[in-house]
C-alpha positions in Angstrom: 98.5 100.5 76.5 100.2 100.4 79.9 99.4 98.2 82.7 97.9 99.3 85.9 95.3 101.9 86.9 95.8 105.4 86.3 94.1 107.4 89.3 93.4 110.9 88.8 93.0 112.2 92.2 90.6 115.1 92.9 91.0 117.3 89.8 88.1 119.2 90.9 87.0 122.9 90.5 87.9 123.5 94.4 91.4 122.9 93.7 91.6 124.5 90.1 89.9 127.8 90.7 92.4 130.5 91.8 89.8 132.2 94.3 89.4 128.9 96.2 90.9 128.6 99.6 92.2 125.2 98.5 93.5 126.2 95.2 96.7 124.3 94.0 98.8 126.8 92.3 100.1 124.4 89.8 97.0 122.8 88.8 97.3 123.7 85.3 100.7 122.0 85.1 99.4 118.9 86.7 96.3 118.7 84.5 98.7 119.1 81.4 100.6 115.9 82.7 97.4 114.1 83.2 96.2 114.8 79.7 99.5 113.4 78.4 98.9 110.3 80.2 95.1 109.5 79.5 95.5 108.0 76.0 98.1 105.4 77.3 95.7 104.1 79.8 92.4 104.2 77.8 89.9 102.5 80.0 92.2 102.1 82.9 91.6 105.3 84.4 89.7 106.3 87.5 88.9 109.9 88.6 88.2 110.6 92.1 86.4 113.3 93.8 86.9 114.7 97.4 83.6 115.4 99.0 82.5 116.8 102.4 80.4 114.3 104.6 76.8 115.1 105.2 77.8 115.4 108.9 81.5 115.6 110.0 82.3 113.4 113.0 85.3 113.0 115.1 88.4 115.0 114.1 86.6 115.9 110.8 84.2 118.1 112.8 87.1 120.3 113.9 88.5 120.1 110.4 85.3 121.5 108.8 85.1 124.2 111.5 88.4 125.4 110.0 87.0 125.1 106.4 83.1 125.6 106.6 83.2 126.9 102.9 83.6 123.2 102.0 80.5 122.0 103.8 78.5 121.7 100.5 76.5 118.7 99.0 78.1 116.3 96.6 76.2 118.2 93.7 77.8 121.5 94.5 80.0 123.1 91.7 83.1 123.1 93.8 83.1 119.5 93.9 82.8 119.1 90.0 85.7 117.8 88.1 87.6 120.6 86.3 85.9 121.4 83.0 88.5 119.7 80.8 87.9 116.3 82.7 84.2 116.5 83.5 83.2 115.4 80.0 85.9 112.8 79.5 86.2 111.0 82.8 85.4 107.4 82.1 84.7 106.6 85.7 84.4 108.6 88.9 84.7 107.5 92.5 83.9 109.7 95.5 85.3 109.6 99.0 84.8 111.8 102.1 88.3 111.0 103.1 91.8 112.3 101.9 93.1 108.7 101.1 91.2 107.1 98.1 92.6 103.8 98.3 89.4 101.9 99.7 87.6 103.3 96.6 90.2 102.5 94.2 91.0 99.1 95.4 88.1 97.3 93.8 89.3 98.5 90.3 92.7 96.8 90.5 93.4 93.2 89.5 95.8 91.0 91.6 99.5 91.9 91.0 98.5 95.3 89.6 99.9 98.8 89.9 98.6 102.0 90.9 99.7 105.2 89.1 98.7 108.2 91.0 98.3 111.8 89.4 96.3 114.7 90.8 96.0 117.0 93.8 97.3 117.5 96.4 100.5 115.9 96.3 100.7 116.6 100.1 97.4 115.4 101.1 95.1 113.1 99.1 97.9 111.8 96.8 100.2 111.1 99.8 97.2 109.4 101.8 96.3 107.3 98.9 99.9 106.2 98.0 100.6 105.1 101.7 97.5 103.0 102.1 97.9 101.3 98.7 101.6 100.5 99.4 100.5 99.0 102.8 98.0 96.8 100.9 101.0 95.5 98.8 100.3 97.4 95.6 103.2 98.8 93.4 102.5 102.6 93.5 104.0 105.0 91.0 103.4 108.9 91.7 103.9 111.0 88.7 105.5 114.1 89.9 104.8 116.4 87.0 101.2 115.2 86.9 100.5 116.2 90.4 100.4 119.5 92.3 100.7 120.5 96.0 99.1 123.3 98.1 102.4 125.0 97.2 105.7 124.2 95.6 107.5 123.5 98.8 104.7 121.2 100.2 104.8 119.4 96.8 108.5 118.9 96.9 108.6 117.6 100.6 105.7 115.1 99.9 107.6 113.7 96.9 110.7 113.3 98.9 108.7 111.3 101.7 107.0 109.2 99.0 110.4 108.4 97.5 111.5 107.1 100.9 109.1 104.3 100.4 110.9 102.7 97.6 110.4 99.9 96.2 106.7 100.1 97.3 106.4 103.8 96.1 108.3 105.1 93.2 108.3 108.7 92.1 108.5 109.1 88.3 107.6 111.5 85.5 105.2 111.6 82.6 108.0 111.2 80.1 109.5 108.2 82.1 106.2 106.4 82.5 105.4 106.9 78.7 108.8 105.6 77.7 108.3 102.5 80.0 105.0 101.9 78.2 106.7 101.8 74.8 
C-alpha cells in the first residue's frame, strides 16, 4: 500500500453527465485512472463532493446567478457521486467551496502527502492543491486521473501546478503505482 491520502475530488454526476452544463468531457478517462489507483490506497481514500450552499453570500451570490441550475440541496441527484464510485467510496467529505483542503486536512497525518485526482483540474483540483501546498503538505496531482472543463484548461492547469515544484508535483497513474512498488 502507498503512503498518503488519495483524494478523489468531486467525481459527481454534475461533472459526469454529458448534458450537464458542468460536464467534464474527459470524465470517463479520469475515472479510469482513479479506478486504477483505488486498490493501492485501500482505506487511505477520501472522496469529496462540491455542494451548493443553502444561501450563497458574497461573490458566491453572483456565481450562482450565473449557474442557477446548481442551487439544489445536498441530496439532489446532480451532487451524487457518479454511479461507479457511489457504492465504493470509503469516506465522503462535502464542501461548498472549490478548494477541499479544509475538509481533507483532518484526514492527513503529520509529514503526509496528498494525492489529488478528479475534476476539474482547472478549478477544484487546482484550488485544493494550492491550499494544501501552502500548508506545507507534499501534493501530487495525477494528470491522467484528472479532467478539466476542456482539454486546454486541463493542460494549462497542470502547467501552472507544475510551476510549484517541489511543493506540488504533476505525475501519472503509472509513475505513482511504480513508486508504490
